[in-house]
A tleap script that builds the chain and sets N, CA, C and O, in Angstrom:
source leaprc.protein.ff14SB
mol = sequence {
  NMET THR LEU SER SER GLY GLU LYS VAL ASP
  THR SER ASP ALA LYS SER THR SER GLU ALA
  SER ASP LEU LYS HIE LEU LYS GLU VAL ILE
  ASP ASP ALA ASP GLN HIE LYS GLY VAL LEU
  THR THR ASP MET TYR VAL CYS PRO LYS CYS
  GLU GLU THR GLU VAL PHE ALA GLU LEU LYS
  GLN THR ARG ALA SER ASP GLU PRO GLU THR
  ARG ILE LEU THR CYS LYS ASN CYS GLY HIE
  GLY TRP ARG GLU CTYR
}
set mol.1.N position { 155.486 56.360 104.004 }
set mol.1.CA position { 155.057 57.763 103.260 }
set mol.1.C position { 156.301 58.199 102.594 }
set mol.1.O position { 157.424 58.089 103.086 }
set mol.2.N position { 156.052 58.645 101.566 }
set mol.2.CA position { 157.182 59.392 100.584 }
set mol.2.C position { 156.985 60.759 100.332 }
set mol.2.O position { 155.895 61.069 99.852 }
set mol.3.N position { 157.802 61.636 100.551 }
set mol.3.CA position { 158.244 62.859 100.538 }
set mol.3.C position { 158.217 63.467 99.129 }
set mol.3.O position { 158.703 62.915 98.142 }
set mol.4.N position { 157.709 64.451 99.134 }
set mol.4.CA position { 158.011 65.106 97.661 }
set mol.4.C position { 159.457 64.988 97.126 }
set mol.4.O position { 159.728 64.849 95.933 }
set mol.5.N position { 160.285 65.052 98.051 }
set mol.5.CA position { 161.991 65.094 97.801 }
set mol.5.C position { 162.264 63.433 97.386 }
set mol.5.O position { 163.332 63.183 96.827 }
set mol.6.N position { 161.390 62.406 97.634 }
set mol.6.CA position { 161.494 61.102 97.299 }
set mol.6.C position { 162.057 60.265 98.133 }
set mol.6.O position { 162.281 59.078 97.896 }
set mol.7.N position { 162.363 60.982 99.364 }
set mol.7.CA position { 162.782 60.711 100.745 }
set mol.7.C position { 161.592 59.511 101.312 }
set mol.7.O position { 160.379 59.712 101.366 }
set mol.8.N position { 162.208 58.414 101.650 }
set mol.8.CA position { 160.769 57.519 102.387 }
set mol.8.C position { 160.762 57.970 103.946 }
set mol.8.O position { 161.884 58.292 104.337 }
set mol.9.N position { 159.794 58.055 104.859 }
set mol.9.CA position { 159.677 58.077 106.313 }
set mol.9.C position { 158.603 57.320 106.779 }
set mol.9.O position { 157.448 57.292 106.354 }
set mol.10.N position { 159.207 56.601 107.865 }
set mol.10.CA position { 158.345 55.578 108.303 }
set mol.10.C position { 157.268 56.312 109.459 }
set mol.10.O position { 157.646 56.878 110.485 }
set mol.11.N position { 156.170 56.187 109.120 }
set mol.11.CA position { 155.254 56.858 109.855 }
set mol.11.C position { 154.207 55.799 110.690 }
set mol.11.O position { 153.108 56.125 111.137 }
set mol.12.N position { 154.807 54.494 110.780 }
set mol.12.CA position { 153.996 53.316 111.354 }
set mol.12.C position { 153.882 53.551 112.908 }
set mol.12.O position { 152.826 53.256 113.470 }
set mol.13.N position { 154.948 54.078 113.623 }
set mol.13.CA position { 154.775 53.993 114.956 }
set mol.13.C position { 154.562 55.628 115.501 }
set mol.13.O position { 154.903 55.960 116.636 }
set mol.14.N position { 154.012 56.485 114.620 }
set mol.14.CA position { 153.829 57.701 114.955 }
set mol.14.C position { 153.026 57.902 115.721 }
set mol.14.O position { 151.967 57.361 115.402 }
set mol.15.N position { 152.968 58.694 117.057 }
set mol.15.CA position { 152.002 58.923 117.874 }
set mol.15.C position { 151.650 60.687 117.755 }
set mol.15.O position { 152.376 61.561 117.280 }
set mol.16.N position { 150.441 60.805 118.297 }
set mol.16.CA position { 149.947 62.257 118.290 }
set mol.16.C position { 150.182 62.977 119.387 }
set mol.16.O position { 149.933 62.452 120.472 }
set mol.17.N position { 150.707 64.320 119.338 }
set mol.17.CA position { 150.872 65.146 120.773 }
set mol.17.C position { 149.951 65.933 121.497 }
set mol.17.O position { 150.009 66.536 122.569 }
set mol.18.N position { 148.694 65.695 120.237 }
set mol.18.CA position { 147.791 66.802 120.842 }
set mol.18.C position { 147.066 66.382 122.203 }
set mol.18.O position { 147.332 65.217 122.500 }
set mol.19.N position { 146.403 66.889 122.912 }
set mol.19.CA position { 145.739 66.726 124.119 }
set mol.19.C position { 144.424 67.171 123.722 }
set mol.19.O position { 144.100 67.771 122.697 }
set mol.20.N position { 143.588 66.712 124.869 }
set mol.20.CA position { 142.339 67.190 124.734 }
set mol.20.C position { 142.005 68.615 125.059 }
set mol.20.O position { 141.003 69.201 124.648 }
set mol.21.N position { 142.892 69.096 125.800 }
set mol.21.CA position { 142.945 70.500 126.469 }
set mol.21.C position { 143.495 71.493 125.030 }
set mol.21.O position { 143.388 72.715 124.930 }
set mol.22.N position { 143.949 70.768 124.255 }
set mol.22.CA position { 144.366 71.693 122.762 }
set mol.22.C position { 143.048 71.803 122.100 }
set mol.22.O position { 142.998 72.714 121.273 }
set mol.23.N position { 142.065 71.172 122.238 }
set mol.23.CA position { 140.565 71.355 121.630 }
set mol.23.C position { 139.746 72.527 122.088 }
set mol.23.O position { 138.812 73.010 121.448 }
set mol.24.N position { 140.221 72.974 123.350 }
set mol.24.CA position { 139.559 74.152 123.994 }
set mol.24.C position { 138.835 74.970 123.253 }
set mol.24.O position { 137.676 75.196 123.601 }
set mol.25.N position { 139.322 75.518 122.194 }
set mol.25.CA position { 138.624 76.228 121.211 }
set mol.25.C position { 137.351 76.263 120.546 }
set mol.25.O position { 136.580 77.155 120.193 }
set mol.26.N position { 137.383 74.518 120.463 }
set mol.26.CA position { 136.244 74.018 120.092 }
set mol.26.C position { 135.276 73.996 121.072 }
set mol.26.O position { 134.146 74.143 120.606 }
set mol.27.N position { 135.325 73.867 122.232 }
set mol.27.CA position { 134.122 73.620 123.529 }
set mol.27.C position { 133.581 75.302 123.422 }
set mol.27.O position { 132.362 75.448 123.343 }
set mol.28.N position { 134.517 76.658 123.419 }
set mol.28.CA position { 134.327 77.440 123.511 }
set mol.28.C position { 133.096 78.130 122.490 }
set mol.28.O position { 132.291 79.001 122.818 }
set mol.29.N position { 133.228 77.435 121.124 }
set mol.29.CA position { 132.539 77.876 120.321 }
set mol.29.C position { 130.682 77.174 120.568 }
set mol.29.O position { 129.561 77.645 120.375 }
set mol.30.N position { 131.104 76.143 120.968 }
set mol.30.CA position { 129.776 75.181 121.516 }
set mol.30.C position { 129.052 75.951 122.524 }
set mol.30.O position { 127.837 76.042 122.351 }
set mol.31.N position { 129.600 76.563 123.614 }
set mol.31.CA position { 129.551 77.342 124.575 }
set mol.31.C position { 128.774 78.409 124.368 }
set mol.31.O position { 127.880 78.608 125.191 }
set mol.32.N position { 128.917 79.256 123.329 }
set mol.32.CA position { 128.286 80.471 122.940 }
set mol.32.C position { 127.009 80.289 122.248 }
set mol.32.O position { 126.461 81.285 121.775 }
set mol.33.N position { 126.369 78.912 122.112 }
set mol.33.CA position { 125.303 78.896 121.232 }
set mol.33.C position { 124.129 79.064 122.227 }
set mol.33.O position { 123.062 78.824 121.661 }
set mol.34.N position { 123.993 79.386 123.468 }
set mol.34.CA position { 122.899 79.866 124.467 }
set mol.34.C position { 122.868 81.484 124.330 }
set mol.34.O position { 121.858 82.070 124.720 }
set mol.35.N position { 123.834 82.136 123.844 }
set mol.35.CA position { 123.751 83.475 123.799 }
set mol.35.C position { 122.819 83.927 122.337 }
set mol.35.O position { 122.837 83.387 121.231 }
set mol.36.N position { 121.841 85.393 122.927 }
set mol.36.CA position { 121.159 85.703 121.763 }
set mol.36.C position { 122.180 86.054 120.690 }
set mol.36.O position { 123.312 86.456 120.961 }
set mol.37.N position { 121.705 85.875 119.430 }
set mol.37.CA position { 122.115 86.421 118.433 }
set mol.37.C position { 121.214 87.234 117.277 }
set mol.37.O position { 119.996 87.058 117.296 }
set mol.38.N position { 121.733 88.020 116.386 }
set mol.38.CA position { 120.814 88.780 115.824 }
set mol.38.C position { 120.462 90.292 116.618 }
set mol.38.O position { 121.051 90.756 117.594 }
set mol.39.N position { 119.507 90.782 115.994 }
set mol.39.CA position { 119.159 92.326 116.205 }
set mol.39.C position { 117.910 92.345 116.849 }
set mol.39.O position { 116.891 91.855 116.364 }
set mol.40.N position { 117.995 93.003 118.123 }
set mol.40.CA position { 116.723 92.837 118.837 }
set mol.40.C position { 115.641 94.057 118.347 }
set mol.40.O position { 115.853 95.259 118.191 }
set mol.41.N position { 114.214 93.144 118.139 }
set mol.41.CA position { 113.276 93.886 117.226 }
set mol.41.C position { 112.126 93.796 118.376 }
set mol.41.O position { 111.998 92.854 119.158 }
set mol.42.N position { 111.140 95.218 118.313 }
set mol.42.CA position { 110.079 95.323 118.879 }
set mol.42.C position { 108.984 95.483 118.214 }
set mol.42.O position { 108.921 96.339 117.331 }
set mol.43.N position { 107.783 94.571 118.569 }
set mol.43.CA position { 106.697 94.424 117.654 }
set mol.43.C position { 106.655 94.166 116.322 }
set mol.43.O position { 105.619 94.405 115.700 }
set mol.44.N position { 107.976 93.547 115.576 }
set mol.44.CA position { 107.894 93.006 114.604 }
set mol.44.C position { 107.547 91.771 114.175 }
set mol.44.O position { 107.118 91.475 113.060 }
set mol.45.N position { 107.849 90.694 115.579 }
set mol.45.CA position { 107.390 89.316 115.393 }
set mol.45.C position { 107.076 88.725 116.803 }
set mol.45.O position { 107.722 89.120 117.773 }
set mol.46.N position { 106.124 87.813 116.930 }
set mol.46.CA position { 105.562 87.699 118.019 }
set mol.46.C position { 106.264 86.177 118.547 }
set mol.46.O position { 106.630 85.383 117.681 }
set mol.47.N position { 106.412 85.854 119.947 }
set mol.47.CA position { 106.922 84.774 120.233 }
set mol.47.C position { 105.478 83.874 120.377 }
set mol.47.O position { 104.416 84.286 120.845 }
set mol.48.N position { 105.802 82.372 119.771 }
set mol.48.CA position { 104.135 81.540 119.602 }
set mol.48.C position { 104.115 80.708 121.038 }
set mol.48.O position { 103.264 79.892 121.393 }
set mol.49.N position { 105.402 81.186 121.832 }
set mol.49.CA position { 105.174 80.474 123.319 }
set mol.49.C position { 104.786 81.284 124.464 }
set mol.49.O position { 104.235 80.820 125.462 }
set mol.50.N position { 105.055 82.368 124.312 }
set mol.50.CA position { 104.832 83.220 125.478 }
set mol.50.C position { 104.130 84.568 124.890 }
set mol.50.O position { 103.468 85.186 125.723 }
set mol.51.N position { 104.170 85.028 123.777 }
set mol.51.CA position { 103.491 86.143 123.063 }
set mol.51.C position { 104.334 87.207 123.388 }
set mol.51.O position { 103.776 88.303 123.338 }
set mol.52.N position { 105.634 87.212 123.739 }
set mol.52.CA position { 106.448 88.342 123.964 }
set mol.52.C position { 106.897 88.958 122.359 }
set mol.52.O position { 107.103 88.302 121.338 }
set mol.53.N position { 106.949 90.217 122.530 }
set mol.53.CA position { 107.209 91.083 121.105 }
set mol.53.C position { 108.482 91.769 121.093 }
set mol.53.O position { 108.631 92.573 120.173 }
set mol.54.N position { 109.541 91.611 122.006 }
set mol.54.CA position { 110.992 91.676 121.842 }
set mol.54.C position { 111.548 90.144 121.471 }
set mol.54.O position { 111.342 89.083 122.060 }
set mol.55.N position { 112.191 90.378 120.485 }
set mol.55.CA position { 112.619 89.358 119.548 }
set mol.55.C position { 114.045 89.328 119.127 }
set mol.55.O position { 114.527 90.430 118.862 }
set mol.56.N position { 114.685 88.467 119.031 }
set mol.56.CA position { 116.151 88.557 118.412 }
set mol.56.C position { 116.084 88.071 117.105 }
set mol.56.O position { 115.800 86.876 117.029 }
set mol.57.N position { 116.287 88.730 115.942 }
set mol.57.CA position { 116.329 88.124 114.589 }
set mol.57.C position { 117.419 88.225 114.147 }
set mol.57.O position { 117.968 89.317 114.288 }
set mol.58.N position { 118.168 87.099 113.427 }
set mol.58.CA position { 119.067 87.077 112.475 }
set mol.58.C position { 118.767 86.375 111.107 }
set mol.58.O position { 118.156 85.307 111.155 }
set mol.59.N position { 119.134 86.870 109.920 }
set mol.59.CA position { 119.055 86.018 108.816 }
set mol.59.C position { 119.957 85.147 108.424 }
set mol.59.O position { 121.094 85.597 108.563 }
set mol.60.N position { 119.915 84.035 107.970 }
set mol.60.CA position { 121.065 83.368 107.242 }
set mol.60.C position { 120.529 82.700 106.172 }
set mol.60.O position { 119.367 82.357 105.957 }
set mol.61.N position { 121.697 82.538 105.423 }
set mol.61.CA position { 121.423 81.715 104.007 }
set mol.61.C position { 121.804 80.533 104.354 }
set mol.61.O position { 122.898 80.040 104.631 }
set mol.62.N position { 120.177 79.943 104.273 }
set mol.62.CA position { 120.596 78.364 104.869 }
set mol.62.C position { 120.153 77.275 103.532 }
set mol.62.O position { 120.235 76.049 103.619 }
set mol.63.N position { 119.733 77.938 102.451 }
set mol.63.CA position { 119.180 77.120 101.263 }
set mol.63.C position { 119.877 77.503 100.077 }
set mol.63.O position { 120.705 78.406 100.197 }
set mol.64.N position { 119.704 77.001 98.981 }
set mol.64.CA position { 120.414 77.614 97.765 }
set mol.64.C position { 120.228 79.462 97.698 }
set mol.64.O position { 119.367 80.144 98.252 }
set mol.65.N position { 121.456 79.936 96.746 }
set mol.65.CA position { 121.529 81.089 96.759 }
set mol.65.C position { 120.223 81.586 95.960 }
set mol.65.O position { 119.883 82.736 96.236 }
set mol.66.N position { 119.676 81.110 95.300 }
set mol.66.CA position { 118.580 81.554 94.685 }
set mol.66.C position { 117.268 81.544 94.933 }
set mol.66.O position { 116.340 81.889 94.201 }
set mol.67.N position { 117.258 80.853 96.711 }
set mol.67.CA position { 115.845 80.978 97.598 }
set mol.67.C position { 116.436 82.062 98.301 }
set mol.67.O position { 117.575 82.522 98.209 }
set mol.68.N position { 115.171 82.503 99.246 }
set mol.68.CA position { 115.461 83.514 100.219 }
set mol.68.C position { 116.212 83.021 101.436 }
set mol.68.O position { 116.695 81.913 101.669 }
set mol.69.N position { 116.183 84.199 102.193 }
set mol.69.CA position { 117.273 83.694 103.607 }
set mol.69.C position { 115.945 83.399 104.538 }
set mol.69.O position { 114.751 83.688 104.460 }
set mol.70.N position { 116.745 82.706 105.418 }
set mol.70.CA position { 115.814 82.260 106.519 }
set mol.70.C position { 116.104 83.278 107.817 }
set mol.70.O position { 117.213 83.695 108.153 }
set mol.71.N position { 114.874 83.559 108.434 }
set mol.71.CA position { 114.964 84.207 109.766 }
set mol.71.C position { 114.720 83.078 110.874 }
set mol.71.O position { 113.821 82.244 110.988 }
set mol.72.N position { 115.970 83.388 111.731 }
set mol.72.CA position { 116.203 82.729 112.795 }
set mol.72.C position { 116.107 83.706 113.863 }
set mol.72.O position { 116.977 84.538 114.117 }
set mol.73.N position { 114.635 83.518 114.683 }
set mol.73.CA position { 113.910 84.200 115.421 }
set mol.73.C position { 114.352 83.517 117.046 }
set mol.73.O position { 114.386 82.296 117.195 }
set mol.74.N position { 114.617 84.306 117.992 }
set mol.74.CA position { 114.607 84.009 119.367 }
set mol.74.C position { 114.275 84.841 120.520 }
set mol.74.O position { 114.906 85.819 120.922 }
set mol.75.N position { 113.331 84.393 120.948 }
set mol.75.CA position { 112.549 85.349 122.104 }
set mol.75.C position { 113.105 85.900 123.335 }
set mol.75.O position { 113.304 85.125 124.271 }
set mol.76.N position { 113.372 87.092 123.450 }
set mol.76.CA position { 114.189 87.511 124.744 }
set mol.76.C position { 113.893 87.299 125.898 }
set mol.76.O position { 114.638 87.437 126.868 }
set mol.77.N position { 112.435 86.835 125.899 }
set mol.77.CA position { 111.984 86.678 127.249 }
set mol.77.C position { 112.006 84.998 127.811 }
set mol.77.O position { 112.348 84.791 128.975 }
set mol.78.N position { 111.704 84.087 127.101 }
set mol.78.CA position { 111.898 82.742 127.354 }
set mol.78.C position { 112.520 81.864 126.522 }
set mol.78.O position { 112.280 80.657 126.490 }
set mol.79.N position { 113.412 82.509 125.765 }
set mol.79.CA position { 114.454 82.170 124.712 }
set mol.79.C position { 114.363 80.877 123.655 }
set mol.79.O position { 115.285 80.198 123.201 }
set mol.80.N position { 112.812 80.771 123.408 }
set mol.80.CA position { 112.360 80.093 121.972 }
set mol.80.C position { 112.607 80.694 121.011 }
set mol.80.O position { 112.530 81.866 120.643 }
set mol.81.N position { 113.043 79.412 120.466 }
set mol.81.CA position { 113.641 79.947 119.013 }
set mol.81.C position { 113.005 79.222 117.820 }
set mol.81.O position { 112.729 78.030 117.960 }
set mol.82.N position { 112.726 79.900 116.548 }
set mol.82.CA position { 111.851 79.379 115.904 }
set mol.82.C position { 112.339 80.019 114.184 }
set mol.82.O position { 113.103 80.975 114.051 }
set mol.83.N position { 111.885 79.467 113.325 }
set mol.83.CA position { 112.347 79.896 111.963 }
set mol.83.C position { 111.087 80.440 111.316 }
set mol.83.O position { 109.951 80.088 111.636 }
set mol.84.N position { 111.409 81.394 110.307 }
set mol.84.CA position { 110.802 81.749 108.979 }
set mol.84.C position { 111.348 81.548 108.042 }
set mol.84.O position { 112.569 81.689 107.975 }
set mol.85.N position { 110.604 81.152 107.022 }
set mol.85.CA position { 111.237 81.026 105.479 }
set mol.85.C position { 110.834 81.723 104.578 }
set mol.85.O position { 111.315 81.612 103.450 }
savepdb mol mol.pdb
quit
């Protein structure tokens, strides 16, 4: 490998000092996936699984910017998730 200064550096026997524990922050992001996100709504949406009317709603731009946002819905009662486009 050649540095911008022109000096050549041998990296053939270089080893990483990273440990799996250094990647803990990545695991923490995955672990919060089971938490409800969005705003709790009442009587705006009905869960297709248990017919509960308390539903967490979140808007996300999942397609092109000229298309409408996607509603990501999660039932407060049973945790069932679905989308409305």
